[in-house]
N, C-alpha and C positions, 0 to 999 in steps of 0.2 A: 364536499370533494378537497382534499388534501393537495396543496400543491408540492410539487418536487423540489426539494432544498438544493440549491446548487453550491458547489465548495467557492469560498470567497475568493480563492487566488486562483479561479479558472475562468471568470469572465473574460478576461484579455484574450484568452485562448478561443473561447467560444466566439467572441464578437468578430476576432479576426476570420475564423473560419466561416461565419455567417457572410462577412464582407466578400470573400473570396468566392464562394457559391454563389452570391447574388450577382457579382460581374460574371460568372460564367453562365448562369441562366440567361442575363441579358444578352451575352454574345451568341449564345445558341438560339434564341429566340430571333436575333437580328439577322444571323447569318444563315442558319439552318431553315429555309422556308418548308422544307417537307413534314409536316405535322407528325407523322408515325416515327420519325426518326428524332425529332426536337423534343416531344412529349415526354417520351421514355428518359431522355437524358436528363431534361428538367427536373422529372418526378424523382430520379435517383439522387440528385444534389438536394433536393428539398429533405428526402428520407436522411441523407447524410446530416444535415442540419439539424435536425431532429435527434438523431443519435449523439452527434457529439455533445448536446446539451445534456442528454439523458446520460451520456458516460461519465459526465463530473457530479452527478448526483450524490449526495451524502444520505445515506439510509437511515431511517428511523427504527432504532432496535433498541432493545431492552437487554441490560447487563444481568449476566445471571448472578445471582447471591452477591449484592453491590458491597454487603459488610465482611465478606471473605476476602482479606487480603493475601490469601495463599493461591487463590485462583490467578492462572495466565491465561489470558484470552486471545486469541487471535489478533493480530495487527491489522490484517487485510483479509479479504475475500480471495478464495485461490484453491490449489491444489498441493497439498505436502507432497515436496519432491525429496526431501532429505531429512532423516531422523537418525543422528549418528553421533557418536563422541568424537570430540575434536579438541585441540589446544587452540584457545582464542588469543592469540598474539598482540592485538592491537591495544587493549585496555585491560581486562581481567587479567591476561598472563596465567590462565590455567586451564586445565581440561574442563570441558563443559559438555552437556549435551546441545547438539544443534538442530534447530527445527527449522527448515526453508520453506516457505510457501510461495509458489509461483502464481502470478496473476495473467490471464490472459486477456486479450484486448476487451472480452464483454464481462469482465468482473469489475465489481466497485474498486476505484482506484485510490479512494481517500483511505487514510490511515488511522489508526487508534491507539491510544496507550493500552499496553498489554497489562499492566498492573498499577495499582495505586502505591505511589512513593515519590521520593524527593529525586529530581535529574542531578546526577552527579558526574555526567560527561557529555558532551557535544563535540563533534567534529565533521566537516563537510570535506569531501576528497573528490575533487575534479578527476575525470578519467575516461576510459573509452566507453563504446555502445556496442559490445558483443551481446550476443542472445543472452538473455537474463538467466536460463537455465543452465548455461554452460558452467562447467566446474569452477573456472577463475573468473566469475564474472563478479564474484562478492569482493575480488582483490584488485581487478583491473578497470572495472567499470565506474562511472560516476557513482558515488554514494553517501549517504550520512550517517553517521554512528551516534547512537545515544545509550546511556545508561541511566536506570530507575533504580532505586535500592528502597526497601522496607526492612523491617525487623526478620523479616523470613528469608531474606537475600538480595542478590542483585539480578535483575534481566538486562541483558544488552542485546541491542538489534540494530540491523544495519537495512536501511531502505535503499535498494539498488536499482539503478536506471537499467532499462533494456535497450534493444536494438533503436526503438523509435522513440524511447524515452528522451527527452532532451532538458528537464528541468524537474529538480527535486524539492518540494516545498516541506521544511520541518520546524516546528515550534518549540524545540528543546532550547531552554535556556538553565543552566545551571544553576542548583540552587531553588529551584520551583518545586512547588508539590503538584503533581498531576494525579488525575482520577482514571482510573481503568474506564474505558468505553468513550471518553472524551476523544475527539479528534486532535491527531498530533502531527498532521501534514498531509501531504498527496503527491503521487508519483504521477506524473503524465505519460500515459500509455504503457506498453508491456515491461514488466517490472517484477521484482522479487523482493521479500522479506526475508532475512537470515535473524533468527533469535537464539540466544544463547542462555542456557540455563543452568543451574548448578547441579551437579552428577546425582544429587540426591532427590532430584524434582521426580514427581510421579508422572511421567509422560502418557497422555491420554489418546493420541493419535499415532498413526501409522502411515508409511508413504502409501500413498494414492488416495488418501482422505479428503475428501472436497471439504473445507471450513468456510464459516463465514465471520467475518471482523465482528468484535463485540462479542458475539452470541456462543460462538465455539470456544469450550476450553482446551488448551492445548497442554497443559500441564497444572501439578498442584505443587506449590514450593515446599520444602519439608518444614516441619514444626519444629522450629530451634527452640521452643520453650518447653519442649517436653523432655 
């Protein structure tokens, strides 16, 4: 039997949730003597304790074709909600293809590097907590921005907090070499990933597609050596 791996930065959140639930279970048992009322409430709290632990799991998945540095894999589990041409104004300062993936409450919220390359940019932006699928969420919400670069191009992405998310963890350190499929951070609770690719990238997904972090290929970077 293989144990579920838990995100290293989420133990505090899990412990706090367990403590609160344990206190509530004690209060329910102490003050509500009617078993058919207290038992379902306590059971629901135990289920929540299990769920919150499972929520911060780190999936064990294989990276497709790990030697191919042109592949761009999904940073997160979720649903593709945007595929369009936009002008990226924070760092790249040019027109790009934007692919956005929305994570609901039941998706894996650990995030993973989309390509193998050097981190060339990182910035954390404090902000609001409007719904993550809102058009202005990428600009107004709390988010972190990172850029990876290799010989085939630049991939810029944002980890965006949602209504219930209150903390974004990102492992970006400019100058470091990172590898596609390794964990790059976590967003706690509902959130979104915006990915910006070169216009020449061969996009492999469309709006409405369900994708899985690490395993799903979102696009293929252009072969600049041709």
